[in-house]
C-alpha positions as a Markdown table, in Angstrom:
| # | Residue | x | y | z |
|---|---|---|---|---|
| 1 | Met | 67.9 | 85.3 | 88.1 |
| 2 | Thr | 70.2 | 83.1 | 85.9 |
| 3 | Arg | 70.6 | 79.4 | 86.8 |
| 4 | Leu | 74.1 | 78.1 | 86.1 |
| 5 | Lys | 75.0 | 74.6 | 85.1 |
| 6 | Pro | 78.1 | 72.8 | 86.4 |
| 7 | Ile | 81.2 | 73.4 | 84.3 |
| 8 | His | 83.8 | 70.9 | 83.4 |
| 9 | Ile | 87.5 | 72.0 | 83.3 |
| 10 | Gly | 89.1 | 68.9 | 82.1 |
| 11 | Pro | 88.6 | 66.2 | 84.8 |
| 12 | Val | 87.6 | 68.9 | 87.3 |
| 13 | Thr | 83.8 | 69.6 | 87.7 |
| 14 | Ile | 82.7 | 72.8 | 89.3 |
| 15 | Asp | 79.1 | 72.2 | 90.4 |
| 16 | Glu | 78.3 | 75.8 | 91.3 |
| 17 | Pro | 80.5 | 78.0 | 89.1 |
| 18 | Val | 81.0 | 81.0 | 91.4 |
| 19 | Ile | 84.7 | 81.6 | 91.5 |
| 20 | Leu | 87.0 | 83.7 | 93.7 |
| 21 | Ala | 89.3 | 85.9 | 91.7 |
| 22 | Pro | 93.0 | 85.9 | 92.3 |
| 23 | Met | 94.0 | 89.2 | 93.9 |
| 24 | Thr | 97.6 | 89.9 | 95.0 |
| 25 | Gly | 97.8 | 90.7 | 98.6 |
| 26 | Val | 94.3 | 89.7 | 99.3 |
| 27 | Thr | 93.4 | 86.1 | 98.3 |
| 28 | Asp | 96.0 | 84.4 | 100.5 |
| 29 | Arg | 95.3 | 81.1 | 102.3 |
| 30 | Pro | 93.5 | 82.7 | 105.3 |
| 31 | Phe | 91.1 | 84.7 | 103.1 |
| 32 | Arg | 90.4 | 81.8 | 100.7 |
| 33 | Thr | 89.8 | 79.5 | 103.6 |
| 34 | Leu | 87.1 | 81.8 | 105.0 |
| 35 | Val | 85.5 | 82.3 | 101.5 |
| 36 | Lys | 85.4 | 78.6 | 100.9 |
| 37 | Arg | 83.6 | 78.1 | 104.3 |
| 38 | Phe | 80.8 | 80.3 | 103.2 |
| 39 | Gly | 80.8 | 78.8 | 99.7 |
| 40 | Ala | 82.8 | 79.1 | 96.5 |
| 41 | Gly | 82.9 | 76.8 | 93.6 |
| 42 | Leu | 86.6 | 77.4 | 93.0 |
| 43 | Thr | 89.3 | 79.5 | 94.7 |
| 44 | Val | 92.3 | 80.8 | 92.9 |
| 45 | Thr | 95.6 | 81.7 | 94.6 |
| 46 | Glu | 97.3 | 85.1 | 94.4 |
| 47 | Met | 99.3 | 85.6 | 91.2 |
| 48 | Ile | 102.6 | 83.9 | 91.6 |
| 49 | Ala | 105.6 | 85.0 | 89.6 |
| 50 | Ser | 106.9 | 82.0 | 87.7 |
| 51 | Glu | 110.5 | 82.8 | 88.2 |
| 52 | Ala | 110.0 | 83.2 | 92.0 |
| 53 | Met | 108.2 | 79.9 | 92.0 |
| 54 | Val | 111.1 | 78.2 | 90.4 |
| 55 | Arg | 113.5 | 79.7 | 92.9 |
| 56 | Glu | 111.0 | 78.8 | 95.6 |
| 57 | Thr | 111.2 | 82.1 | 97.4 |
| 58 | Arg | 109.5 | 82.5 | 100.7 |
| 59 | Gln | 106.8 | 84.7 | 99.2 |
| 60 | Ser | 106.0 | 82.4 | 96.4 |
| 61 | Leu | 105.7 | 79.5 | 98.8 |
| 62 | His | 103.3 | 81.5 | 100.9 |
| 63 | Lys | 101.2 | 82.3 | 97.9 |
| 64 | Ala | 101.1 | 78.6 | 96.8 |
| 65 | Ala | 100.1 | 77.4 | 100.3 |
| 66 | Trp | 96.5 | 76.1 | 100.4 |
| 67 | Asp | 94.1 | 74.5 | 102.8 |
| 68 | Pro | 92.6 | 71.0 | 102.1 |
| 69 | Cys | 89.1 | 72.6 | 102.3 |
| 70 | Glu | 89.8 | 74.4 | 99.1 |
| 71 | Ala | 90.2 | 71.3 | 96.9 |
| 72 | Pro | 90.2 | 71.6 | 94.0 |
| 73 | Val | 92.4 | 74.6 | 94.1 |
| 74 | Ser | 93.6 | 76.7 | 91.1 |
| 75 | Met | 97.1 | 78.2 | 91.3 |
| 76 | Gln | 97.8 | 81.3 | 89.1 |
| 77 | Leu | 101.1 | 81.9 | 87.4 |
| 78 | Ala | 102.5 | 85.0 | 85.6 |
| 79 | Gly | 105.6 | 85.1 | 83.5 |
| 80 | Cys | 107.2 | 85.8 | 80.1 |
| 81 | Glu | 109.5 | 82.9 | 79.5 |
| 82 | Pro | 107.9 | 79.7 | 78.3 |
| 83 | Arg | 110.6 | 77.4 | 79.9 |
| 84 | Val | 110.3 | 79.0 | 83.3 |
| 85 | Met | 106.5 | 79.0 | 83.1 |
| 86 | Ala | 106.5 | 75.3 | 82.3 |
| 87 | Glu | 108.8 | 74.5 | 85.2 |
| 88 | Ala | 106.8 | 76.7 | 87.6 |
| 89 | Ala | 103.6 | 74.9 | 86.5 |
| 90 | Lys | 105.2 | 71.5 | 87.3 |
| 91 | Leu | 106.2 | 72.7 | 90.8 |
| 92 | Asn | 102.7 | 74.0 | 91.5 |
| 93 | Arg | 101.2 | 70.8 | 90.2 |
| 94 | Asp | 103.5 | 68.9 | 92.6 |
| 95 | Arg | 102.2 | 71.2 | 95.4 |
| 96 | Gly | 98.7 | 70.0 | 94.8 |
| 97 | Ala | 97.2 | 72.3 | 92.2 |
| 98 | Ala | 94.2 | 70.8 | 90.4 |
| 99 | Ile | 94.3 | 73.7 | 87.9 |
| 100 | Ile | 97.0 | 76.0 | 86.6 |
| 101 | Asp | 95.8 | 79.4 | 85.7 |
| 102 | Ile | 97.8 | 81.7 | 83.4 |
| 103 | Asn | 97.7 | 85.4 | 84.1 |
| 104 | Met | 97.5 | 87.6 | 81.0 |
| 105 | Gly | 95.3 | 90.3 | 82.6 |
| 106 | Cys | 97.3 | 91.9 | 85.4 |
| 107 | Pro | 97.6 | 95.6 | 84.4 |
| 108 | Val | 100.2 | 96.7 | 87.1 |
| 109 | Lys | 103.1 | 98.6 | 85.6 |
| 110 | Lys | 105.8 | 96.4 | 87.3 |
| 111 | Ile | 104.3 | 93.2 | 85.8 |
| 112 | Val | 103.6 | 94.8 | 82.4 |
| 113 | Asn | 107.1 | 96.2 | 82.1 |
| 114 | Gly | 108.4 | 92.7 | 82.7 |
| 115 | Gln | 106.5 | 91.5 | 79.6 |
| 116 | Ala | 104.0 | 89.5 | 81.7 |
| 117 | Gly | 100.4 | 90.0 | 82.6 |
| 118 | Ser | 98.4 | 92.0 | 80.2 |
| 119 | His | 101.5 | 92.9 | 78.2 |
| 120 | Leu | 101.0 | 89.5 | 76.6 |
| 121 | Met | 97.9 | 90.8 | 74.9 |
| 122 | Arg | 100.2 | 92.9 | 72.8 |
| 123 | Asp | 102.4 | 90.0 | 71.8 |
| 124 | Leu | 100.1 | 87.0 | 70.9 |
| 125 | Lys | 103.1 | 85.1 | 69.5 |
| 126 | Leu | 104.8 | 85.0 | 72.9 |
| 127 | Ala | 101.4 | 84.5 | 74.6 |
| 128 | Ala | 100.9 | 81.4 | 72.5 |
| 129 | Gln | 104.4 | 80.1 | 73.3 |
| 130 | Leu | 103.7 | 80.5 | 77.0 |
| 131 | Ile | 100.4 | 78.7 | 76.8 |
| 132 | Asp | 101.8 | 75.9 | 74.8 |
| 133 | Ala | 104.7 | 75.3 | 77.1 |
| 134 | Thr | 102.5 | 75.4 | 80.2 |
| 135 | Val | 99.8 | 73.0 | 78.8 |
| 136 | Lys | 102.5 | 70.5 | 77.7 |
| 137 | Ala | 104.3 | 70.7 | 81.1 |
| 138 | Val | 101.4 | 69.4 | 83.3 |
| 139 | Asp | 98.8 | 66.7 | 83.4 |
| 140 | Cys | 96.2 | 68.9 | 85.0 |
| 141 | Pro | 93.9 | 71.4 | 83.1 |
| 142 | Val | 95.3 | 74.9 | 82.3 |
| 143 | Thr | 93.0 | 77.9 | 82.3 |
| 144 | Leu | 93.6 | 81.5 | 81.2 |
| 145 | Lys | 92.6 | 84.9 | 82.6 |
| 146 | Met | 92.8 | 88.0 | 80.4 |
| 147 | Arg | 91.4 | 91.4 | 79.8 |
| 148 | Met | 89.5 | 92.7 | 76.7 |
| 149 | Gly | 92.7 | 93.8 | 75.2 |
| 150 | Trp | 95.5 | 96.3 | 75.7 |
| 151 | Cys | 93.3 | 99.3 | 74.7 |
| 152 | His | 90.0 | 100.0 | 73.0 |
| 153 | Asp | 91.9 | 100.1 | 69.7 |
| 154 | Ser | 93.0 | 96.5 | 70.2 |
| 155 | Leu | 90.2 | 94.4 | 71.7 |
| 156 | Asn | 91.8 | 91.1 | 70.8 |
| 157 | Ala | 90.4 | 88.9 | 73.6 |
| 158 | Pro | 88.4 | 86.7 | 71.2 |
| 159 | Glu | 91.5 | 86.1 | 69.1 |
| 160 | Leu | 93.6 | 85.2 | 72.1 |
| 161 | Ala | 90.8 | 82.9 | 73.4 |
| 162 | Arg | 90.7 | 81.0 | 70.1 |
| 163 | Ile | 94.5 | 80.6 | 70.2 |
| 164 | Ala | 94.3 | 79.3 | 73.8 |
| 165 | Glu | 91.5 | 76.9 | 72.9 |
| 166 | Asp | 93.5 | 75.5 | 70.0 |
| 167 | Leu | 96.5 | 75.0 | 72.4 |
| 168 | Gly | 94.6 | 73.1 | 75.0 |
| 169 | Val | 93.4 | 75.6 | 77.5 |
| 170 | Arg | 90.2 | 74.4 | 79.2 |
| 171 | Met | 88.5 | 77.7 | 80.5 |
| 172 | Ile | 88.8 | 81.4 | 79.8 |
| 173 | Thr | 88.1 | 84.2 | 82.2 |
| 174 | Val | 87.7 | 87.8 | 80.9 |
| 175 | His | 87.9 | 90.9 | 83.1 |
| 176 | Gly | 85.7 | 93.4 | 81.2 |
| 177 | Arg | 88.3 | 96.2 | 81.0 |
| 178 | Thr | 91.4 | 96.9 | 78.9 |
| 179 | Arg | 94.8 | 97.1 | 80.3 |
| 180 | Asn | 94.9 | 100.9 | 79.9 |
| 181 | Gln | 91.8 | 101.3 | 81.9 |
| 182 | Leu | 93.5 | 99.7 | 84.9 |
| 183 | Tyr | 90.6 | 99.7 | 87.4 |
| 184 | Ser | 88.9 | 102.9 | 86.2 |
| 185 | Gly | 85.5 | 103.2 | 84.5 |
| 186 | Ser | 83.2 | 100.3 | 84.5 |
| 187 | Ala | 83.6 | 96.7 | 83.4 |
| 188 | Asp | 82.1 | 95.9 | 80.0 |
| 189 | Trp | 80.2 | 92.6 | 80.7 |
| 190 | Ala | 78.6 | 92.7 | 77.3 |
| 191 | Phe | 82.0 | 92.5 | 75.6 |
| 192 | Val | 82.6 | 89.1 | 77.2 |
| 193 | Arg | 79.8 | 87.7 | 75.0 |
| 194 | Arg | 82.2 | 88.1 | 72.0 |
| 195 | Val | 84.7 | 85.8 | 73.7 |
| 196 | Lys | 81.9 | 83.3 | 74.5 |
| 197 | Glu | 80.9 | 83.3 | 70.9 |
| 198 | Ala | 84.5 | 82.7 | 69.7 |
| 199 | Val | 85.2 | 79.5 | 71.6 |
| 200 | Arg | 83.5 | 76.3 | 72.8 |
| 201 | Leu | 85.1 | 76.5 | 76.2 |
| 202 | Pro | 83.5 | 77.6 | 79.5 |
| 203 | Val | 83.8 | 81.4 | 79.8 |
| 204 | Val | 83.9 | 83.3 | 83.0 |
| 205 | Val | 82.8 | 87.0 | 83.4 |
| 206 | Asn | 84.8 | 89.1 | 85.9 |
| 207 | Gly | 85.0 | 92.7 | 87.0 |
| 208 | Asp | 82.8 | 95.0 | 89.2 |
| 209 | Ile | 80.6 | 92.2 | 90.4 |
| 210 | Cys | 79.8 | 93.4 | 93.9 |
| 211 | Thr | 76.1 | 92.5 | 94.5 |
| 212 | Leu | 73.6 | 89.8 | 93.6 |
| 213 | Asp | 72.1 | 92.2 | 91.1 |
| 214 | Asp | 75.5 | 92.6 | 89.5 |
| 215 | Val | 75.7 | 88.8 | 89.2 |
| 216 | Asp | 72.5 | 88.7 | 87.3 |
| 217 | Val | 73.3 | 91.5 | 84.9 |
| 218 | Ala | 76.8 | 90.3 | 84.3 |
| 219 | Leu | 75.7 | 86.8 | 83.4 |
| 220 | Glu | 72.8 | 88.1 | 81.3 |
| 221 | Gln | 74.9 | 90.6 | 79.3 |
| 222 | Ser | 77.9 | 88.2 | 78.8 |
| 223 | Gly | 76.2 | 84.9 | 78.3 |
| 224 | Ala | 79.1 | 83.5 | 80.4 |
| 225 | Asp | 79.1 | 80.1 | 82.1 |
| 226 | Ala | 80.4 | 81.3 | 85.4 |
| 227 | Val | 81.0 | 84.4 | 87.4 |
| 228 | Met | 84.2 | 85.4 | 89.1 |
| 229 | Ile | 84.1 | 87.8 | 92.1 |
| 230 | Gly | 87.1 | 89.8 | 93.2 |
| 231 | Arg | 87.0 | 93.2 | 94.8 |
| 232 | Gly | 83.3 | 92.8 | 95.7 |
| 233 | Ala | 84.4 | 90.2 | 98.3 |
| 234 | Tyr | 86.7 | 92.7 | 100.2 |
| 235 | Gly | 85.5 | 92.5 | 103.8 |
| 236 | Lys | 82.7 | 90.2 | 102.7 |
| 237 | Pro | 84.1 | 86.6 | 102.4 |
| 238 | Trp | 80.4 | 85.5 | 102.5 |
| 239 | Leu | 79.5 | 87.2 | 99.2 |
| 240 | Leu | 80.3 | 84.2 | 97.0 |
| 241 | Gly | 78.2 | 82.0 | 99.2 |
| 242 | Gln | 75.4 | 84.4 | 98.8 |
| 243 | Ala | 75.8 | 84.4 | 95.0 |
| 244 | Met | 75.7 | 80.6 | 95.0 |
| 245 | Ala | 72.5 | 80.5 | 97.1 |
| 246 | Trp | 70.9 | 83.1 | 94.8 |
| 247 | Leu | 71.9 | 81.3 | 91.5 |
| 248 | Ala | 71.0 | 77.8 | 92.8 |
| 249 | Arg | 67.7 | 78.5 | 94.7 |
| 250 | Gly | 66.8 | 82.2 | 94.3 |
| 251 | Glu | 67.6 | 82.7 | 98.0 |
| 252 | Arg | 68.8 | 86.1 | 99.1 |
| 253 | Arg | 70.9 | 85.0 | 102.0 |
| 254 | Pro | 71.6 | 87.8 | 104.6 |
| 255 | Ala | 75.1 | 88.8 | 105.6 |
| 256 | Pro | 76.2 | 87.3 | 109.0 |
| 257 | Ala | 75.1 | 89.2 | 112.1 |
| 258 | Leu | 77.6 | 91.7 | 113.5 |
| 259 | Ala | 78.6 | 89.4 | 116.3 |
| 260 | Ala | 79.4 | 86.7 | 113.8 |
| 261 | Gln | 81.3 | 89.1 | 111.7 |
| 262 | Tyr | 83.3 | 90.2 | 114.7 |
| 263 | Ala | 84.2 | 86.5 | 115.5 |
| 264 | Leu | 85.2 | 86.1 | 111.8 |
| 265 | Ile | 87.5 | 89.1 | 111.8 |
| 266 | Val | 89.2 | 87.8 | 115.0 |
| 267 | Glu | 89.7 | 84.4 | 113.4 |
| 268 | His | 91.0 | 86.0 | 110.2 |
| 269 | Tyr | 93.4 | 88.1 | 112.1 |
| 270 | Gly | 94.8 | 85.1 | 114.0 |
| 271 | Leu | 95.2 | 83.1 | 110.8 |
| 272 | Met | 97.2 | 85.9 | 109.2 |
| 273 | Leu | 99.5 | 86.2 | 112.2 |
| 274 | Glu | 100.0 | 82.4 | 112.1 |
| 275 | Leu | 100.9 | 82.4 | 108.4 |
| 276 | Tyr | 103.1 | 85.6 | 108.2 |
| 277 | Gly | 104.4 | 86.1 | 111.7 |
| 278 | Arg | 103.6 | 89.0 | 114.1 |
| 279 | Asp | 105.0 | 92.1 | 112.3 |
| 280 | Thr | 104.2 | 91.2 | 108.7 |
| 281 | Gly | 100.8 | 89.7 | 109.7 |
| 282 | Val | 99.8 | 92.9 | 111.5 |
| 283 | Asn | 100.7 | 95.1 | 108.5 |
| 284 | Leu | 99.0 | 92.9 | 106.0 |
| 285 | Ala | 95.8 | 92.5 | 108.1 |
| 286 | Arg | 95.2 | 96.3 | 108.3 |
| 287 | Lys | 93.5 | 96.5 | 104.9 |
| 288 | His | 91.2 | 93.7 | 105.9 |
| 289 | Leu | 90.2 | 95.4 | 109.1 |
| 290 | Gly | 89.4 | 98.5 | 107.1 |
| 291 | Trp | 87.2 | 96.5 | 104.6 |
| 292 | Tyr | 85.3 | 94.6 | 107.3 |
| 293 | Thr | 84.5 | 97.7 | 109.3 |
| 294 | Lys | 83.7 | 100.1 | 106.4 |
| 295 | Gly | 80.3 | 101.7 | 106.7 |
| 296 | Leu | 79.9 | 101.0 | 110.4 |
| 297 | Pro | 79.4 | 103.9 | 112.8 |
| 298 | Gly | 82.8 | 105.4 | 113.7 |
| 299 | Ser | 84.7 | 103.1 | 111.3 |
| 300 | Ala | 86.8 | 105.9 | 109.8 |
| 301 | Glu | 88.0 | 107.0 | 113.2 |
| 302 | Phe | 88.7 | 103.4 | 114.2 |
| 303 | Arg | 90.8 | 102.8 | 111.0 |
| 304 | Asn | 92.8 | 106.0 | 111.5 |
| 305 | Lys | 93.8 | 104.7 | 115.0 |
| 306 | Val | 94.3 | 101.0 | 114.5 |
| 307 | Asn | 96.4 | 101.5 | 111.4 |
| 308 | Phe | 99.2 | 102.8 | 113.6 |
| 309 | Val | 99.1 | 100.1 | 116.2 |
| 310 | Gly | 101.7 | 97.3 | 115.9 |
| 311 | Asp | 100.8 | 95.2 | 118.9 |
| 312 | Pro | 98.4 | 92.4 | 117.9 |
| 313 | Ala | 96.9 | 92.2 | 121.4 |
| 314 | Met | 96.1 | 95.9 | 121.4 |
| 315 | Val | 94.6 | 95.7 | 117.9 |
| 316 | Leu | 92.3 | 92.9 | 119.1 |
| 317 | Ala | 91.3 | 95.0 | 122.1 |
| 318 | Met | 90.5 | 98.0 | 119.9 |
| 319 | Leu | 88.6 | 95.7 | 117.6 |
| 320 | Arg | 86.5 | 94.3 | 120.5 |
| 321 | Asp | 85.8 | 97.8 | 121.8 |
| 322 | Phe | 84.7 | 99.0 | 118.4 |
| 323 | Tyr | 82.2 | 96.2 | 117.8 |
| 324 | Ala | 81.0 | 96.5 | 121.4 |
| 325 | Arg | 80.2 | 100.2 | 120.8 |
| 326 | Val | 78.5 | 99.4 | 117.5 |
| 327 | Met | 76.3 | 96.7 | 119.2 |
| 328 | Asp | 75.1 | 98.9 | 122.1 |
| 329 | Gly | 77.5 | 98.1 | 124.9 |
| 330 | Gly | 78.7 | 94.7 | 123.6 |
| 331 | Ala | 76.2 | 92.4 | 125.2 |
| 332 | Ala | 76.3 | 90.3 | 122.1 |
| 333 | Leu | 80.0 | 89.8 | 122.6 |
| 334 | Ala | 79.8 | 88.5 | 126.1 |
| 335 | Ile | 80.4 | 84.9 | 125.0 |
| 336 | Ala | 83.6 | 85.9 | 123.3 |
| 337 | Ala | 85.1 | 87.5 | 126.4 |
């Protein structure tokens, strides 16, 4: 078990540096609110396109929305034009961001083809211009998230990290894959140590951290100052809190009981409907229902049916019936009736 010290990101102190990764379509305000309730040193918004932020599109404003319980919150931006990134950073700072995070790690083709995300690891000159413009635009700390490099022939994360440090970035996060790997193979946590040795900044290890054992091994191999958990938290918003308890006290905190998980899902569903409206909320919530119920008896059959239901009341009824069957007739759900 590794014990982590508080990290300082400019004026922001993260006492327990277990961080929720930014994940498009997942880490919206409802999900982050639940994660923060169980425990998270820092939450990061979904990736927000800088140009969309400047135009203040409905989607970008949804992504930038945050709950007071998250404070301090980090807002992540992606883009390829320094002037636009600077303006978007100012707007997010005005919306309450304590930290602006720059995305240079997204491997998705649409983002890369727009010369943003991990494409910038192929163009360090442009990457430096983006970082410089963003840092100079705001009075809050700026952080950077990247991959190891574009491919295994160009593992330039240490070089980019040094550039970022010289330009005033306050923390570096490294996902232990190249862009060309996308999400295949395994994250190389040991590589992150090369970035840690290249800079004096706090360094965060990210990728494939799904269990408390993963937390230990990732920190040991990387020598990182903090851990960032992403896909491991799918359907388990309590995982970061478990990691914090483990790192702070050596406590292996159990997952919530099924009745508590059921209540959490119902709450999560309601928060998504409230934020997005009925139709969009129902559609976006389906993946969460799948993640929460995965591995429970009959979950595949449940998902195959609920994914074609558009009436929220019917979805909630199906959800209640499913958990009632799982818990032997639903006696444990009586108080939720």
